[in-house]
Steps between C-alpha positions, in 0.01 A plus 500: 500500500778740598698435179190554283407820681859625456451451123194728519239227464174617653340276761194426282736367233669247734363147477581242762392138511525323832546154359763288337652612169495141376265604218340812357144416602509772768224760542719807532727393216201455271368840605844654426517343152150624419599852601824515300494668161750520213810705588429475878794431729475211749741512796576172670718488814665168400422232247391252770224750593363452151487122527673180601453287189778515241274438200220727621734790575641483150151466349358790696807719430461443125125551515535834683794635301442364149122446475382787720786748439563567873843587631626321813768615743623256765630723774766270649632396155564803276585274206129404497363833383329477163528879451872460442679293245219442252758397241592138432787489751293662780207261436741203499658602832161563660373161387804322652468683831124438507548129438763466773294692757183308409687176552628624837148606606350160415792317661454705819132407510591134472757542780243668724255213445769244578610679817136528606437127444819414695395729786151341515649150492744587779219650712283191447797274593536696827127456561429870456143544376478676165218712367205656668359304796159350416190666634321305771221282376151649546302359791256326265774325302486163683124476441523609131793260447311206658186572293708526182685170572168326567364628166226718651630811328735577212851638548384827351221529752732408790754758385231763470374425854854547628550823303798371300575408142452135402871452438577627850233280653641191326858587588411551863298176496823307429678647803180470712471130410866435593461688828191294586704176466782615736 
């Protein structure tokens, strides 16, 4: 935000998605692309803020610059500024830098996922509970569960009685059944 403001970008022209850059199916990114017009200038703090997929970054870059006629300036990589070097050599150098940085961005995403999986596995091995603790079962759950198991009501009706989605009712039924046999 600070870097974009320093470049003179007005707050209403700053678009931020609070989700992974693994793809370009992001609400604020789509809104930004709709708003951009030919000869506009798009500032990006760093290439990994644009996306994390090598192929998609290259595809979006070409779409914005070639198809839409938009200039892009990556603030932390001055070589990636389409306003400069529009000759063959400048385009060639920009393409090489873009490909390298796109590769690095995707590779970093893969590393993050691997570290996350390793951390979760280590926590589980230590017996540390992962994820959000389950909500307590509603008071009427045992009765709804019994009636469902005996075929008096459907799973959908039992779930509705308990105020939960069917998938949650069925998932909780598995743990409830196991707990009943302990």
